[in-house]
N, C-alpha and C positions, 0 to 999 in steps of 0.2 A: 736198391737204395736210391739210385739215380732218378727213378720215375717220380718219387714223391717230392724231392727237393734237389736243388742244384748245388747248394753251398751251405756249409755249417761254419759259423763264425762264433768264437768264444770271446766274450768281452770281459776283461778283468779290470776292476776298479780298485785303485789304491789312493784314498784321499781325493784330491782334485784331478789326479791323472787317471786316464783310462787307456787300456791297451787292447787291441783286437788282434786275434790270431785266427787264421783260417785253418780249420782242422780238416775239412773235407771239401773238395771241389770236383764237380762232375767233369771229366775230360771231354765229354761230348756236348757241352753246353754252348759252344760257339755256333754261329749261323752257318747254314749249309747252302749259301747262294754265291754264285760267282759275281765278279765285278761287273760283267756285262749285263747281268739280269737285275742288278740292284735297283736301277731306276724304274724298271717295270714292276718290281715288287713294291716299291714305294708308292707308285701310282695305284696299284691294285689295293694296297692298304688304305689309301686315301678314299678310294671309291667305296670300300666297305664301310669306312667311318662315315661317309656321306649318307649311305643307306641307313646306318644306325641313327644318325642325326635326324634324318627324315622321319623315321618311325617314332623316335622319342618325341619329336616336335608335334607330330600329328596326335599322338596320345595325350600330350600335355594340353594342347589346344582343345581337343575333344572333351577332356575332363573339365576344363575351365568353362567351356560353353555349356556343358550340362549343369555345372554349379550355378551359372548365372540365370538360366531359365529352363523351363521344361521343354524338351525337344530342341534345345539350343544347338545341339550338334548337327541337326538336320538343316537348320537355318544358316549356320556358319560353316557348313562343309566346304563350299567352294573356296571361301577365304582361307580356311584351314589348309586345304591342299596347296593353294597357291603360295602361301607364306612358308609352309613347310618345304615346298619344292625349292623356293628361293634360298632357304637356309642350307639345304642339301647341296644345291648348285655351288654355293660359296665354299662349302667344305670340300667338294670334289675339285674345285678350281685350284686348291692348294697343291694338289698332286700333279697338275699339268706342268711340264717344264716350260720355262721362259715366260710364264704368266701371259699367255696369248689370249686367254678368255677374260672378258671384262667382268668387273664386279657387278652383281645384281643387287 
């Protein structure tokens, strides 16, 4: 039962009042990382989000260039990659401690 969901909450409404009761809670739903590795995990998560942002931005700009004109993706490919890289860099920058990287 714990693989499908982590918590079951029943909400009972009586007029304007609502009361929630947790019926089931998975005991293993807490994080499994130590205090020493949390900053590294956070940084890794931001880097993964930066890669996702890069891919989504490239795809969005690619489709937009194709809508604007025929073979527009080929003409705008360098600008697409540069702008998408800048967006991914700014997303990755959020995971670096002490904000040592400048904003692009």
